[in-house]
C-alpha atoms as one frame of an Amber mdcrd trajectory, in Angstrom:
protein
  98.025 -43.931 -21.376 100.849 -46.056 -23.468  99.532 -48.810 -25.343 102.232
 -50.738 -27.209 101.553 -52.250 -30.833 103.727 -55.506 -31.176 104.993 -56.153
 -34.980 103.062 -59.453 -34.781  99.731 -57.764 -34.692 100.444 -55.250 -37.747
  97.392 -56.722 -40.192  98.341 -57.283 -43.720  96.027 -55.717 -46.185  96.232
 -54.790 -49.946  96.645 -51.273 -51.230  93.401 -49.777 -52.332  94.703 -50.150
 -55.905  95.269 -53.751 -55.300  99.060 -53.310 -56.749 100.940 -54.219 -53.273
 100.391 -54.928 -49.807 100.699 -53.141 -46.562 100.858 -53.716 -42.922  98.177
 -51.702 -40.786  99.935 -50.477 -37.417  97.070 -48.480 -36.562  93.479 -47.789
 -38.229  91.125 -45.415 -36.868  88.119 -46.446 -36.560  89.361 -49.845 -36.166
  88.682 -52.084 -39.276  87.954 -49.304 -41.544  88.408 -49.570 -45.328  90.585
 -46.823 -47.028  87.688 -44.433 -47.650  86.318 -44.566 -44.076  89.312 -44.074
 -42.005  90.414 -40.784 -40.396  93.817 -42.288 -39.209  96.012 -45.113 -40.947
  99.428 -45.800 -39.998 100.820 -48.521 -42.194 104.344 -49.835 -43.109 104.231
 -50.740 -46.969 107.474 -52.917 -49.028 107.402 -51.183 -52.309 108.754 -54.185
 -54.854 107.614 -52.883 -58.092 107.241 -49.422 -59.781 103.943 -48.460 -60.580
 101.353 -45.940 -59.345 100.174 -45.187 -55.696  96.680 -45.380 -54.349  94.626
 -42.414 -55.246  93.071 -41.438 -51.830  90.933 -38.478 -52.016  90.705 -36.063
 -48.852  93.613 -37.716 -47.460  96.910 -36.064 -46.260 100.122 -38.604 -46.266
 103.206 -38.427 -44.524 105.752 -40.920 -45.998 109.060 -41.899 -44.622 111.707
 -44.180 -46.271 112.648 -46.914 -44.165 115.451 -48.339 -46.270 118.609 -47.512
 -48.145 117.299 -48.135 -51.461 115.934 -44.883 -52.911 112.186 -44.361 -53.832
 111.719 -41.513 -56.593 107.726 -40.128 -57.048 106.670 -38.638 -59.939 103.563
 -36.503 -60.184 101.493 -35.528 -62.860 102.264 -32.000 -62.829 105.882 -32.891
 -63.325 107.100 -32.767 -59.790 109.576 -35.368 -58.635 110.144 -36.002 -54.921
 113.315 -38.236 -54.101 112.976 -39.494 -50.990 115.893 -40.098 -48.193 116.008
 -42.355 -45.612 114.232 -41.119 -42.442 113.096 -37.788 -43.775 109.505 -37.441
 -43.810 107.709 -35.969 -46.807 103.988 -34.489 -46.857 101.707 -34.746 -50.047
  97.922 -34.794 -50.927  97.302 -38.641 -51.248  94.658 -37.978 -54.167  97.619
 -37.352 -56.392  98.626 -40.937 -56.599 102.063 -40.452 -58.071 104.057 -43.216
 -59.954 107.007 -44.853 -58.168 110.416 -45.491 -59.166 112.792 -47.849 -57.600
 116.327 -46.743 -59.101 118.050 -49.519 -56.814 115.604 -52.188 -56.369 112.837
 -52.765 -53.784 112.717 -50.608 -50.711 109.888 -50.027 -47.594 108.199 -46.958
 -46.392 105.861 -45.991 -43.550 102.911 -44.069 -43.939 101.071 -41.642 -41.779
  97.880 -40.910 -43.559  95.107 -38.401 -42.059  91.793 -37.557 -43.049  92.155
 -33.690 -43.883  88.737 -33.059 -42.028  89.720 -34.896 -39.054  93.238 -35.194
 -37.900  96.615 -33.398 -38.403  99.670 -35.077 -37.961 103.419 -33.717 -37.143
 105.791 -36.313 -38.366 109.522 -36.248 -37.230 112.114 -39.133 -37.094 114.657
 -39.112 -33.751 118.202 -40.489 -33.348 119.079 -42.294 -30.554 122.486 -40.581
 -29.982 120.800 -38.661 -26.736 117.700 -38.629 -24.386 114.972 -36.474 -26.178
 112.379 -34.809 -24.380 108.718 -33.843 -26.245 105.670 -32.194 -25.204 102.539
 -32.772 -26.040  99.549 -30.256 -26.294  96.340 -31.000 -24.301  94.378 -33.449
 -26.385  97.364 -34.294 -28.514  98.513 -37.935 -28.915 101.677 -39.704 -30.338
 102.296 -42.749 -32.130 105.754 -43.804 -31.930 107.469 -46.515 -34.078 111.119
 -47.892 -33.534 112.376 -48.087 -36.949 115.772 -49.077 -35.616 116.686 -50.176
 -32.344 114.787 -50.644 -29.364 113.570 -47.348 -27.457 112.816 -46.461 -23.746
 109.843 -44.165 -23.239 108.913 -42.353 -19.931 105.298 -40.598 -20.129 104.051
 -38.613 -17.423 105.846 -41.285 -14.918 104.598 -44.418 -17.064 107.339 -46.433
 -18.787 107.509 -48.847 -21.487 110.266 -50.324 -23.772 109.497 -50.357 -27.282
 111.363 -53.043 -29.116 112.811 -52.417 -32.891 109.812 -52.707 -35.370 107.282
 -52.060 -32.817 104.906 -49.223 -32.319 102.939 -47.500 -29.371 100.369 -44.988
 -28.910 100.584 -42.387 -26.176  97.310 -40.985 -25.190  96.845 -38.482 -22.281
 100.441 -37.667 -21.453 101.828 -34.052 -21.307 105.448 -34.723 -21.582 107.655
 -37.891 -23.381 111.254 -38.790 -22.563 112.681 -41.002 -25.342 115.996 -42.720
 -25.593 117.408 -45.224 -27.818 120.895 -46.403 -29.275 123.147 -44.311 -31.015
 122.372 -45.861 -34.439 118.450 -45.960 -33.245 116.116 -44.128 -35.228 112.601
 -43.468 -34.045 109.705 -42.118 -35.895 107.135 -39.724 -33.998 103.840 -38.592
 -35.178 102.115 -36.039 -33.070  98.584 -36.669 -33.790  95.955 -33.600 -33.239
  91.999 -33.278 -33.690  91.302 -30.584 -36.570  88.752 -27.883 -35.550
């Protein structure tokens, strides 16, 4: 039911456009390239300004993990300024230009093929124990962005160390607790009909 994904197992790969690197946390199917994956969760340092990769058919939810801001400029004139630990979603075919007004930063991306999966992404703080319900067939990908977290899933327990992730499959309810300054990204994943 709970599969721990240690940080040491994240695989470093190039962006599709070759302009940076990312660290794959979870890819489905395993080993799939950008054009074949139905799910890709990855952590990317953004060290230089430039275009994002264009990924047709992919919905991207991006969350800033560092204090340094990231500004995304879209061709239609829309400007998206990311705030730390506030998820933002856009169509990944749009390939916005990035701006780094305070220097390099780091993000986590949850990317789903629109024909296969939907993701609901939120970030929890560790100030109190949180209970989350999962719908039948829904899975949860957790990433301990700050601090370690304890997880109880239908009686099964796990500790998710800072910087690690875990996948919960087959549970109906989660109980999550972290330190007061902790941050936990939770992506609820469900199959599209």
